[in-house]
C-alpha positions in Angstrom: -3.4 -2.3 -2.6 -1.6 -3.5 -5.7 2.2 -3.8 -5.4 4.3 -2.2 -8.1 7.5 -4.2 -8.4 10.4 -2.1 -9.8 13.3 -4.3 -8.8 13.9 -6.4 -12.0 17.7 -5.9 -11.8 17.6 -7.9 -8.6 15.4 -10.6 -10.0 12.6 -11.0 -12.6 9.4 -13.0 -12.4 9.6 -16.2 -14.3 7.7 -16.5 -17.6 4.5 -18.4 -16.8 5.2 -21.0 -19.5 8.7 -21.6 -18.0 7.1 -22.3 -14.6 4.9 -24.8 -16.2 7.8 -26.5 -18.1 10.0 -26.6 -15.0 7.1 -28.1 -12.9 6.5 -30.9 -15.4 10.2 -31.7 -15.7 10.5 -32.0 -12.0 7.7 -34.6 -12.0 8.9 -36.5 -15.1 12.7 -36.2 -15.4 14.2 -36.8 -11.9 16.9 -39.2 -13.1 20.5 -38.2 -12.9 21.6 -37.2 -16.4 24.9 -38.9 -15.9 23.3 -42.3 -15.2 23.8 -45.0 -17.8 20.2 -46.2 -17.8 17.4 -45.1 -20.2 16.0 -42.4 -17.8 19.4 -40.9 -17.4 20.0 -40.9 -21.1 16.6 -39.1 -21.6 17.6 -36.5 -19.1 20.9 -36.0 -20.8 19.2 -35.5 -24.1 17.2 -32.6 -22.5 20.5 -31.1 -21.2 22.1 -31.4 -24.7 19.0 -29.9 -26.4 19.0 -27.0 -23.9 22.7 -26.4 -24.5 22.2 -26.2 -28.2 19.3 -23.8 -27.6 21.4 -21.5 -25.4 24.2 -21.6 -27.9 21.9 -20.7 -30.7 20.4 -17.7 -28.9 23.8 -16.4 -27.8 25.5 -17.0 -31.2 27.9 -19.6 -29.8 28.7 -23.2 -30.3 27.2 -25.9 -28.0 30.6 -26.8 -26.7 31.2 -23.2 -25.7 28.3 -23.3 -23.2 29.0 -24.3 -19.5 26.1 -24.6 -17.2 26.6 -23.1 -13.7 24.5 -22.3 -10.6 24.2 -18.6 -11.5 26.0 -15.4 -12.2 28.3 -15.4 -9.2 29.6 -18.8 -10.1 30.0 -17.9 -13.7 32.0 -14.8 -12.9 34.2 -16.7 -10.4 34.7 -19.6 -12.8 35.7 -17.2 -15.6 38.2 -15.2 -13.5 39.7 -17.8 -11.2 39.5 -20.5 -13.8 41.5 -18.4 -16.3 44.0 -16.9 -13.9 44.8 -20.3 -12.3 45.2 -21.9 -15.7 47.8 -19.3 -16.7 51.2 -20.8 -16.7 53.3 -17.7 -16.0 54.1 -16.9 -12.3 53.8 -13.2 -12.7 50.1 -12.6 -13.3 48.2 -9.4 -13.9 44.4 -8.7 -14.2 42.4 -5.6 -15.0 38.8 -4.9 -13.9 36.7 -1.7 -14.0 35.9 0.3 -10.9 32.2 -0.4 -11.3 32.0 -4.2 -11.4 29.6 -6.3 -9.4 30.8 -7.7 -6.1 31.1 -11.2 -7.6 33.9 -9.8 -9.8 35.6 -7.3 -7.5 35.7 -9.6 -4.4 37.0 -12.4 -6.6 39.7 -10.1 -7.9 40.6 -9.0 -4.4 41.0 -12.6 -3.3 43.3 -13.3 -6.2 45.3 -10.1 -5.4 45.8 -11.3 -1.8 47.2 -14.5 -3.4 49.8 -12.6 -5.4 48.0 -11.6 -8.6 48.6 -7.9 -9.5 45.4 -6.0 -9.9 44.6 -2.8 -11.8 41.3 -1.0 -11.3 40.3 1.0 -14.4 38.6 4.4 -13.8 35.3 5.4 -15.4 33.9 8.7 -16.6 30.8 10.6 -15.3 28.5 8.1 -17.0 30.3 5.1 -15.6 32.0 4.1 -18.9 35.6 2.8 -19.3 37.8 4.5 -21.8 39.4 1.8 -24.0 42.6 4.0 -24.2 43.0 3.7 -20.4 42.7 0.0 -20.8 45.4 -0.3 -23.5 47.7 1.8 -21.3 47.2 -0.6 -18.4 48.0 -3.8 -20.3 51.5 -5.2 -20.0 53.3 -8.5 -20.7 52.0 -10.1 -17.6 48.3 -9.3 -18.2 46.2 -12.4 -18.3 42.6 -11.1 -18.1 40.5 -8.1 -18.5 37.0 -8.1 -16.9 34.5 -5.4 -17.8 30.7 -5.8 -17.3 28.3 -5.2 -20.2 25.5 -3.4 -18.3 26.0 -1.9 -14.9 23.7 -3.4 -12.3 23.1 -0.1 -10.5 23.0 2.5 -13.2 22.3 0.6 -16.4 25.3 2.1 -18.1 26.4 0.1 -21.2 30.1 -0.4 -21.6 31.8 -0.1 -25.0 32.3 -3.8 -25.2 33.1 -4.0 -28.9 35.6 -1.2 -28.7 37.3 -2.8 -25.7 37.3 -6.2 -27.5 38.9 -4.7 -30.5 41.6 -3.0 -28.4 42.3 -6.3 -26.5 42.7 -8.1 -29.9 46.1 -6.4 -30.3 47.3 -8.4 -27.3 46.9 -12.1 -28.0 48.1 -13.1 -24.5 45.1 -11.3 -22.9 41.6 -12.7 -22.5 38.4 -10.6 -22.2 35.7 -11.6 -19.7 32.3 -9.8 -19.7 29.7 -10.0 -17.0 26.6 -10.0 -19.2 24.1 -10.7 -16.4 22.1 -7.5 -16.7 22.4 -7.3 -20.5 20.9 -10.6 -21.7 17.5 -10.1 -23.2 17.8 -6.3 -23.0 20.9 -5.2 -24.9 22.3 -6.7 -28.2 25.4 -8.8 -28.0 27.5 -10.4 -30.8 29.6 -13.3 -29.5 31.2 -13.8 -32.8 32.4 -10.2 -33.4 32.6 -8.3 -30.1 36.0 -9.8 -29.2 34.8 -11.4 -26.0 36.4 -14.7 -24.7 34.1 -15.4 -21.7 30.6 -14.1 -21.1 28.5 -14.7 -17.9 24.7 -15.1 -17.7 22.1 -15.7 -15.0 18.7 -17.1 -15.6 16.7 -15.2 -13.0 17.6 -11.9 -14.7 15.7 -12.8 -17.8 12.6 -14.7 -16.6 14.2 -18.0 -15.7 14.7 -19.8 -12.4 17.1 -18.8 -9.6 20.1 -21.0 -9.1 20.9 -21.4 -12.8 23.4 -19.7 -15.1 25.9 -20.2 -17.8 29.3 -19.2 -18.9 30.3 -18.9 -22.6 33.9 -19.9 -23.1 35.5 -19.4 -26.5 36.6 -22.7 -28.1 40.2 -23.5 -27.2 40.3 -21.7 -23.9 41.0 -23.9 -20.9 39.8 -23.1 -17.4 40.9 -24.6 -14.0 37.7 -25.9 -12.3 36.4 -24.3 -9.1 34.8 -27.6 -8.0 36.5 -31.0 -8.0 34.3 -34.1 -8.6 32.8 -35.8 -11.6 33.4 -35.0 -15.2 30.2 -33.0 -15.9 30.4 -30.0 -18.2 33.5 -31.3 -20.0 35.2 -31.5 -16.6 35.0 -27.8 -16.0 32.0 -27.7 -13.7 31.4 -30.9 -11.6 28.0 -31.5 -10.1 24.8 -33.3 -10.9 22.9 -31.5 -13.7 19.9 -29.5 -12.6 17.8 -30.8 -15.6 14.6 -28.9 -14.9 16.6 -25.7 -14.2 18.7 -26.0 -17.3 15.8 -26.6 -19.6 13.8 -23.8 -18.0 16.7 -21.4 -18.4 17.0 -22.3 -22.1 13.3 -21.7 -22.6 13.4 -18.3 -20.7 16.4 -17.3 -22.8 14.5 -18.1 -26.0 11.5 -16.1 -24.9 13.6 -13.1 -23.8 15.6 -13.2 -27.0 12.7 -13.5 -29.4 10.9 -10.5 -27.8 13.9 -8.4 -27.0 13.4 -5.7 -29.6 9.8 -4.9 -28.8 10.4 -5.1 -25.1 13.4 -2.7 -25.4 11.3 -0.2 -27.2 8.6 -0.3 -24.6 11.0 0.0 -21.7 12.9 2.9 -23.3 9.5 4.7 -23.5 8.8 4.1 -19.8 12.3 5.2 -18.9 11.9 8.5 -20.7 8.5 9.0 -19.1 10.0 8.5 -15.7 12.9 10.8 -16.5 10.4 13.5 -17.4 8.7 13.1 -14.0 12.0 13.1 -12.1 13.1 16.3 -13.9 10.1 18.1 -12.2 11.2 17.0 -8.7 14.0 19.4 -7.8 15.3 17.3 -4.9 16.1 14.4 -7.2 19.1 14.0 -9.5 19.7 11.3 -12.2 22.9 9.2 -12.0 24.0 8.1 -15.4 22.4 8.8 -18.8 19.5 11.2 -18.8 18.0 10.2 -22.1 20.4 11.8 -24.7 21.9 9.1 -26.9 20.5 6.6 -24.5 20.7 3.5 -26.7 24.5 3.6 -26.9 24.9 4.6 -23.3 22.3 2.9 -21.1 20.1 -0.2 -20.9 16.3 0.5 -21.2 15.2 -1.0 -17.9 17.2 0.9 -15.3 17.1 4.4 -13.8 19.3 5.4 -10.9 18.3 8.6 -9.0 19.6 10.2 -5.8 18.1 12.4 -3.1 21.4 13.9 -1.9 21.6 13.9 1.9 18.7 11.4 2.3 19.4 7.8 3.3 18.1 5.4 0.6 16.4 3.1 3.0 14.2 5.9 4.2 13.0 6.5 0.6 12.7 2.8 -0.1 10.6 2.1 3.0 8.4 5.2 2.4 7.8 4.1 -1.2 7.0 0.6 0.1 4.3 2.0 2.3 2.8 3.3 -1.0 3.2 -0.2 -2.6 6.2 0.8 -4.7 9.1 -1.7 -4.5 12.5 -0.4 -5.5 16.0 -1.0 -4.3 19.4 0.6 -3.5 22.7 -0.5 -5.1 22.7 -4.2 -6.1 20.6 -6.7 -4.1 23.9 -8.2 -2.9 24.9 -4.9 -1.4 21.6 -3.4 -0.5 21.9 -4.0 3.3 25.2 -2.0 3.3 25.0 1.5 4.7 28.1 2.6 2.8 27.9 4.9 -0.2 27.6 3.2 -3.6 31.1 2.4 -4.9 29.8 2.7 -8.4 28.6 6.3 -7.9 31.8 7.2 -6.1 33.8 5.8 -9.0 31.7 8.0 -11.4 32.9 11.1 -9.5 29.9 11.8 -7.3 30.3 13.0 -3.7 29.3 10.8 -0.7 26.0 12.6 -0.1 24.8 11.7 -3.7 26.4 8.3 -3.6 24.7 7.5 -0.2 21.2 8.7 -1.3 20.6 6.7 -4.4 17.8 4.4 -5.3 17.5 2.0 -8.3 14.3 1.7 -10.3 14.3 -1.2 -12.8 11.4 -2.0 -15.1 9.9 -5.2 -16.3 7.6 -6.5 -19.1 4.5 -6.0 -16.9 4.8 -2.3 -16.6 2.7 0.2 -18.5 2.6 4.0 -18.9 -0.2 4.1 -16.3 2.1 2.2 -13.8 4.9 4.7 -14.3 2.4 7.6 -13.8 1.5 6.0 -10.4 5.2 5.6 -9.6 5.8 9.2 -10.4 2.8 10.4 -8.3 3.9 8.4 -5.3 7.5 9.4 -5.7 6.4 13.1 -5.6 4.4 12.4 -2.5 7.2 10.7 -0.7 9.8 13.3 -1.6 7.4 16.1 -0.4 7.2 14.4 3.0 11.0 14.1 3.5 13.6 16.5 4.5 17.3 15.8 4.2 18.7 14.1 7.2 21.3 15.9 9.2 24.7 14.4 8.4 26.3 12.6 11.2 30.1 13.1 10.9 31.0 11.4 14.1 
């Protein structure tokens, strides 16, 4: 039976041409790009060309692109690198209540080391109010970190409004986790008021283990890793030449086709919303279709069966060849309620019974119809589990 993979927020299949490119590069360009001989120089040319390509697609300058091992490292480098670079002893950072664990756990570690931390609340849709942010900024604030697209609900944060608000405070820098947004939601590096922006290749059809961090020209970061002088001394380590080139190619493909892919996925999302509305046991967490382009990314739908454990639904759907997830992949094995849904104001039953369905380029209206049919079948077989309050 055909498997229907609806977990693109966790990881996307690589573009076939990217697989071919990466395979060829691993055969031909195995030299260390930092080596002085001709093979090393050829490898470095590929890295430089890929850097220019990533910069062009993101609207940045080549010297503003730092290659990393993925989204987690990019987020940690942005946050720790900036906080540790700040000269003042009294430091303050602000993050939203719905950030990915690679941001929240990083912030908690810094808090334990003496950095003051403010957690910004969100509304019922999971969005930050820029006025709340302005009220939280003070003379010691170094950094604000708010994600672009939420990895559980698909909610789009008002990045430009936040960036404009932060512009009134020159001592504050703005970091955005853009990992779920790239290739799906427009972003303007030049005009959105963002100073640091994180990306991860395997979220837009590239290889795992590759990412990048955009850093506005003139901003200094303290390295996380000590070693050689790669990436302008900010990120030491031998360049993954095949991965870097493959990532740049995947970004080009995702960027060039973004508009048409967005239109298709919004249609599929609305189709699934219509199906879910006919299943009374299910509720939608986040945008339900109205004004969706400003509020939610096209590829994500988060729904709950209040009182039902998500792993029960997930495994039942898997028996019907439907692959979905709960929370983020990094937190999917946790039995705790979703902190994102709790922050949005939902109760523990709803926050504990959520599943995430995330679309990809391969899906069609027929696929969503199959998903809806099997979702109805599974829900009809299930009854809410008795709550165990012990």
